[in-house]
C-alpha positions as CSV (number, residue, x, y, z in Angstrom):
1,M,279.5,73.2,188.5
2,N,278.2,75.9,190.8
3,S,276.2,73.8,193.2
4,D,278.9,74.4,195.8
5,T,277.8,78.0,196.0
6,M,274.6,76.8,197.6
7,R,276.3,75.2,200.6
8,T,275.6,76.8,203.9
9,T,276.7,76.6,207.5
10,K,274.2,74.6,209.5
11,Q,272.3,76.7,212.0
12,P,271.6,75.5,215.6
13,A,268.3,73.6,215.6
14,A,267.0,75.4,218.7
15,R,267.1,78.8,217.1
16,K,264.5,79.7,214.4
17,R,265.7,82.7,212.4
18,A,263.4,85.4,211.1
19,R,263.5,85.9,207.3
20,P,266.6,87.9,206.5
21,Q,266.1,91.4,205.0
22,V,269.6,91.7,203.5
23,A,269.8,90.5,199.9
24,E,273.1,88.7,200.4
25,E,271.5,86.5,203.1
26,S,268.3,85.7,201.4
27,A,269.6,82.9,199.1
28,T,271.1,81.2,202.2
29,Y,267.7,81.4,204.0
30,I,265.8,79.8,201.1
31,V,268.2,76.9,200.9
32,E,268.3,76.4,204.7
33,E,264.5,76.6,204.8
34,A,264.3,73.7,202.3
35,R,266.9,71.6,204.1
36,E,265.0,72.0,207.4
37,T,262.0,70.3,205.9
38,K,263.3,67.9,203.2
39,E,266.1,67.1,200.9
40,L,266.7,69.1,197.8
41,R,265.7,67.2,194.7
42,F,266.8,67.7,191.1
43,I,266.3,66.4,187.5
44,D,269.2,66.2,185.0
45,L,268.2,66.6,181.4
46,F,270.5,65.8,178.5
47,C,272.5,64.1,181.2
48,G,275.1,62.4,179.1
49,C,277.4,60.2,181.1
50,G,276.3,61.9,184.3
51,G,278.9,64.5,185.3
52,F,276.3,67.0,186.4
53,T,274.4,64.3,188.2
54,L,277.5,63.1,190.1
55,G,278.4,66.7,191.1
56,M,274.9,67.5,192.3
57,E,274.7,64.2,194.3
58,R,278.1,64.9,195.9
59,A,276.9,68.4,196.8
60,G,274.0,66.9,198.8
61,F,271.1,66.9,196.3
62,R,269.1,63.8,195.4
63,C,268.5,62.9,191.7
64,L,264.9,62.1,190.9
65,A,265.7,61.3,187.2
66,A,268.4,61.6,184.6
67,V,267.4,61.6,180.9
68,D,269.4,61.3,177.7
69,V,268.9,59.8,174.2
70,D,272.4,58.2,173.9
71,P,272.2,54.5,175.0
72,V,276.0,54.4,175.7
73,A,275.8,57.5,177.9
74,V,272.8,56.1,179.8
75,A,274.5,52.8,180.4
76,T,277.6,54.6,181.7
77,L,275.6,56.6,184.1
78,R,273.7,53.6,185.4
79,A,276.9,51.7,186.0
80,N,278.6,54.6,187.8
81,L,275.6,55.8,189.8
82,P,273.5,52.7,190.6
83,N,271.7,54.6,193.4
84,V,270.0,56.9,190.9
85,S,266.7,55.0,190.3
86,N,265.4,56.7,187.2
87,V,268.0,56.8,184.5
88,L,266.1,56.9,181.3
89,Q,267.0,56.6,177.6
90,R,264.5,58.9,176.0
91,D,264.4,61.5,173.2
92,L,263.3,64.6,175.0
93,T,261.7,66.0,171.9
94,A,259.2,63.0,172.1
95,F,259.1,62.5,175.8
96,P,256.8,65.1,177.5
97,P,257.4,66.2,181.1
98,E,254.0,64.8,182.0
99,K,255.4,61.3,181.4
100,L,258.5,62.0,183.5
101,A,256.2,63.2,186.3
102,D,254.4,59.8,186.1
103,V,257.8,58.0,186.4
104,I,259.1,60.0,189.4
105,V,255.6,60.1,191.0
106,V,256.1,63.7,192.2
107,R,255.6,67.2,190.8
108,H,257.8,69.0,193.3
109,V,261.3,69.5,192.0
110,D,263.7,72.0,193.5
111,V,266.3,72.2,190.7
112,I,266.5,71.2,187.0
113,V,270.0,71.0,185.5
114,G,271.2,70.1,182.1
115,G,273.3,70.7,179.0
116,P,271.4,70.6,175.8
117,P,273.8,69.4,173.0
118,C,276.3,72.1,172.2
119,Q,277.5,71.1,168.7
120,G,275.1,73.5,167.1
121,F,276.8,76.4,168.9
122,S,280.4,75.2,169.2
123,T,283.0,77.5,167.9
124,V,285.0,74.5,166.9
125,R,282.4,73.9,164.2
126,R,282.7,77.5,163.0
127,V,278.9,77.9,162.7
128,D,279.3,81.6,162.3
129,G,282.1,83.5,160.7
130,A,284.3,82.1,158.0
131,N,282.1,79.4,156.5
132,H,278.7,81.1,156.7
133,G,277.2,77.6,156.3
134,E,273.4,77.5,156.3
135,R,273.6,73.8,157.2
136,L,275.3,74.6,160.5
137,K,273.2,77.8,161.2
138,D,270.0,75.7,160.8
139,D,271.3,72.9,163.0
140,P,268.2,71.6,164.8
141,R,270.3,71.0,168.0
142,R,270.4,74.8,168.4
143,Y,266.7,74.6,169.5
144,L,267.0,71.7,172.0
145,Y,267.2,74.3,174.8
146,R,263.5,74.7,174.3
147,E,262.9,71.1,175.4
148,F,264.8,72.0,178.5
149,L,262.6,75.0,179.1
150,R,259.5,73.0,178.5
151,Y,260.4,70.9,181.5
152,V,261.2,74.0,183.6
153,D,257.8,75.4,182.6
154,F,256.0,72.2,183.7
155,F,257.8,71.4,187.0
156,Q,258.5,75.1,188.0
157,P,261.6,74.3,190.0
158,R,263.0,76.9,192.4
159,V,266.2,77.1,190.4
160,F,267.5,75.8,187.0
161,V,271.0,75.7,185.6
162,M,271.5,75.2,181.9
163,E,275.1,74.7,180.6
164,N,276.4,75.2,177.1
165,V,279.5,76.3,175.2
166,L,280.5,80.0,174.9
167,G,279.3,79.9,171.2
168,L,275.8,80.1,172.6
169,R,276.5,83.8,173.5
170,S,278.0,84.7,170.1
171,A,275.9,82.6,167.7
172,A,274.0,84.7,165.1
173,G,275.4,87.9,166.5
174,G,274.1,87.1,170.0
175,E,270.5,86.6,168.8
176,Y,270.3,83.1,170.2
177,F,271.6,84.0,173.6
178,T,269.1,86.9,173.8
179,A,266.3,84.6,172.7
180,V,267.2,82.0,175.3
181,Q,267.2,84.6,178.1
182,K,263.9,86.2,176.9
183,E,262.1,82.9,176.6
184,T,263.3,81.8,180.0
185,R,262.1,85.0,181.7
186,E,258.7,84.5,180.2
187,L,258.2,81.0,181.5
188,G,254.7,80.7,183.1
189,R,253.7,84.3,182.7
190,A,250.9,83.4,180.4
191,E,249.4,81.5,183.3
192,G,249.9,84.5,185.7
193,R,253.1,83.3,187.2
194,L,256.1,85.6,187.6
195,G,258.6,83.7,185.4
196,Y,262.3,83.5,186.3
197,R,265.0,85.9,187.1
198,V,267.8,84.9,184.7
199,H,271.5,85.4,184.9
200,G,274.2,84.5,182.4
201,Q,277.5,83.5,183.9
202,V,280.8,82.2,182.3
203,E,282.9,79.7,184.2
204,D,286.4,78.4,183.3
205,A,286.9,74.8,184.4
206,W,290.6,75.4,185.0
207,E,289.8,78.2,187.5
208,L,287.7,75.7,189.4
209,G,290.3,73.0,189.7
210,V,289.9,71.0,186.5
211,P,293.1,70.5,184.4
212,Q,291.5,71.6,181.1
213,K,290.9,74.8,179.2
214,R,287.1,74.6,179.2
215,R,285.0,77.8,179.4
216,R,281.3,77.2,179.6
217,Q,278.2,79.4,179.5
218,L,275.8,78.9,182.4
219,I,272.3,80.3,182.3
220,I,270.9,80.3,185.9
221,G,267.3,81.0,186.6
222,V,265.5,81.6,189.9
223,R,261.7,81.4,190.1
224,G,260.2,84.9,190.3
225,D,257.9,84.2,193.2
226,L,260.7,83.5,195.7
227,P,260.7,86.7,197.8
228,G,264.1,88.3,198.1
229,Y,265.8,85.4,196.3
230,F,268.8,86.5,194.3
231,I,271.3,84.9,192.1
232,P,274.5,84.7,194.0
233,E,277.6,86.2,192.4
234,L,280.8,85.7,194.4
235,H,283.3,88.7,194.5
236,P,285.9,87.6,194.0
237,P,284.7,84.3,192.4
238,A,285.6,81.0,194.1
239,R,288.8,79.7,192.5
240,A,290.9,76.7,193.1
241,V,294.3,77.4,194.5
242,P,296.7,76.1,193.3
243,H,295.5,75.5,189.7
244,T,296.0,72.0,188.4
245,N,297.8,71.4,185.1
246,L,297.9,68.3,183.0
247,G,301.1,66.8,184.3
248,P,300.0,66.4,188.0
249,A,296.7,65.0,186.8
250,I,297.8,62.1,184.6
251,C,301.5,61.4,184.7
252,D,301.2,58.8,187.5
253,L,299.4,56.5,185.1
254,P,301.4,53.6,183.6
255,K,303.3,54.2,180.4
256,L,301.7,52.8,177.2
257,R,302.5,52.6,173.5
258,A,299.8,53.2,170.9
259,G,297.4,50.3,170.8
260,E,298.4,49.0,174.3
261,G,296.4,48.9,177.5
262,K,293.8,46.9,179.5
263,D,290.3,47.7,180.6
264,E,291.4,46.7,184.2
265,R,294.8,46.6,185.7
266,D,296.7,47.5,188.9
267,Y,298.1,50.9,189.5
268,D,301.9,51.4,189.3
269,D,302.7,52.3,192.9
270,A,306.3,53.0,192.2
271,R,305.5,55.3,189.3
272,R,303.0,57.2,191.5
273,A,305.5,57.7,194.2
274,E,308.0,59.2,191.7
275,H,305.1,61.3,190.3
276,L,304.4,62.7,193.7
277,R,308.0,63.5,194.2
278,I,308.2,65.4,190.9
279,F,304.9,67.3,191.1
280,G,304.5,67.6,194.8
281,E,301.4,69.0,196.5
282,A,299.6,69.8,193.3
283,A,299.6,66.1,192.3
284,R,298.8,64.9,195.8
285,N,295.8,67.2,196.1
286,Y,294.4,66.1,192.7
287,L,295.0,62.4,193.0
288,Y,293.7,62.0,196.5
289,R,291.1,64.8,197.0
290,V,289.6,64.8,193.5
291,V,290.5,61.6,191.6
292,E,290.5,59.5,194.9
293,V,293.0,57.0,193.6
294,D,293.1,55.4,197.1
295,R,289.4,54.4,196.8
296,A,289.6,52.8,193.4
297,E,290.4,49.0,193.5
298,L,291.7,48.9,189.9
299,L,292.7,51.3,187.2
300,T,290.1,51.1,184.4
301,N,289.9,52.3,180.8
302,H,293.6,53.1,180.5
303,I,293.8,51.9,176.8
304,A,295.6,53.7,174.1
305,R,294.1,53.7,170.6
306,P,296.3,52.5,167.7
307,H,297.7,55.0,165.2
308,S,299.2,54.5,161.8
309,D,303.0,54.5,161.4
310,R,302.8,57.8,159.5
311,D,300.9,59.4,162.4
312,L,303.4,58.1,164.9
313,R,306.3,59.5,162.9
314,D,304.6,62.8,162.8
315,F,303.9,62.7,166.6
316,A,307.6,62.3,167.2
317,R,308.3,65.5,165.3
318,L,306.4,67.6,167.9
319,R,307.9,69.2,170.9
320,E,305.9,69.2,174.2
321,G,303.1,71.8,174.1
322,E,303.5,72.3,170.3
323,S,301.0,72.1,167.5
324,S,301.8,71.1,163.9
325,A,301.2,74.7,162.9
326,V,303.9,75.9,165.3
327,A,306.2,73.1,164.3
328,M,305.8,74.0,160.6
329,R,306.9,77.6,161.3
330,R,310.2,76.3,162.7
331,G,310.7,74.2,159.5
332,V,309.3,70.8,160.4
333,E,307.8,68.8,157.5
334,F,305.0,66.5,158.2
335,E,303.8,63.4,156.3
336,F,300.1,63.8,156.8
337,P,298.3,63.9,153.4
338,Y,296.0,66.8,154.1
339,N,296.0,70.4,152.8
340,K,298.5,71.9,155.2
341,E,296.9,75.4,154.9
342,H,293.5,74.1,156.1
343,F,294.8,71.6,158.6
344,K,297.7,73.5,160.2
345,D,296.6,72.3,163.7
346,R,296.2,68.7,162.6
347,Y,298.4,67.5,165.5
348,T,298.9,69.0,169.0
349,R,301.1,67.5,171.7
350,Q,299.8,68.6,175.1
351,S,302.0,70.1,177.8
352,R,302.5,68.9,181.4
353,R,302.9,72.5,182.5
354,T,299.5,73.8,181.3
355,P,295.9,72.7,181.3
356,C,294.8,70.4,178.6
357,S,293.1,71.7,175.5
358,T,289.3,71.4,175.6
359,I,288.3,67.7,175.2
360,V,286.0,67.3,172.3
361,A,283.3,64.7,171.5
362,H,285.2,63.1,168.6
363,L,288.3,62.3,170.7
364,S,287.7,58.6,170.3
365,K,287.8,58.8,166.5
366,D,291.4,60.0,166.2
367,G,292.7,62.0,169.2
368,L,295.3,63.7,167.0
369,M,294.9,67.0,168.8
370,F,295.4,65.3,172.2
371,I,298.8,63.7,172.0
372,H,300.3,62.7,175.3
373,P,303.0,65.2,176.6
374,A,305.7,62.6,176.9
375,Q,304.5,59.5,175.1
376,N,303.9,58.9,171.4
377,R,300.2,58.3,171.4
378,S,296.9,60.1,172.0
379,L,295.3,60.3,175.5
380,T,293.5,57.3,176.9
381,P,289.9,57.4,178.0
382,R,291.1,57.4,181.7
383,E,293.4,60.3,181.0
384,A,290.7,62.2,179.2
385,T,288.3,61.7,182.1
386,R,290.8,63.0,184.6
387,D,291.4,66.0,182.4
388,S,287.9,66.9,181.5
389,R,285.6,65.9,184.4
390,A,287.6,65.9,187.6
391,Q,285.8,62.7,188.6
392,P,287.0,59.9,190.8
393,D,288.9,57.0,189.1
394,S,286.2,54.7,190.3
395,V,283.9,56.3,187.7
396,K,284.2,54.6,184.4
397,P,284.3,56.8,181.2
């Protein structure tokens, strides 16, 4: 997330600065001006399990409300962030912003963040291109961004950040992305307001320190009446050094066979010590600065799902970092009973030396594209959380 770009150096209290005239300083001024008077407050829409909420809170913002329709996601967020008072299970298509305003008792919101469901745009679903499927092109989830914009229009935050997959940019030949930007710029203009300055920005999670290949489209809007307020672009962009790959992020965790594991267990201190010896500073930085293993009392959700004997035999045929498509090109024969032309990448064994493939929503159903680099099983929920969210181990997936 890009909330870190809003951090500023605290100025001495005795000196009151004049409004800066240089564009590069103006965003800093607006944020500092707000912090001098009150905390910065935000709402998280389509919040899921709370990754955006957690990141914003850790960056110094205060969450007024987090809203999602999924009861499991809402329960997870409540368990992990008990200090967030308004975690609501609501369908945003039937829950107007006026009702949320009644819940939080305020109308002033500094930032609205959120990620409307991305399946309608995901390139994994091939909504455009080879299949030309009208069912996918007409997926109603493609229009949930308008519910997000409805809240922006009502609360008129200083800034909003909407996150989605890269497919948003390319869907329908770019028409959706253009429509989202146009509708965003027009917010409030019918009532005489100035709308929002809008900027599309692509971020790669791996470049920002997450051990996963995950590129996301951000749409950042800044309210048009903020004088001199600009959308910050870093040149060069902020990047994590060194990058974190999958091995340093997960290979300290206890070994498991398929179907093994416990919801709570002790860490394996001896295995972690050996892990740090092998992976060095990259592992130390990730485990202690990001995952914060020293603050977690117990290891949770390290449970491997069971697999059929056939799948386990096929897993064993894969080399580290290899997909079934690559293995078939070197002559490997697999037992899986699917059309091997259409399911060439049915299996993928991840590599310790590269970031993990993009974690998908259906990981819990099979996990066959997320086979552990050195163990004959798919990734556990704890491993997937470390790969995809860069959250502390104290956060339960």
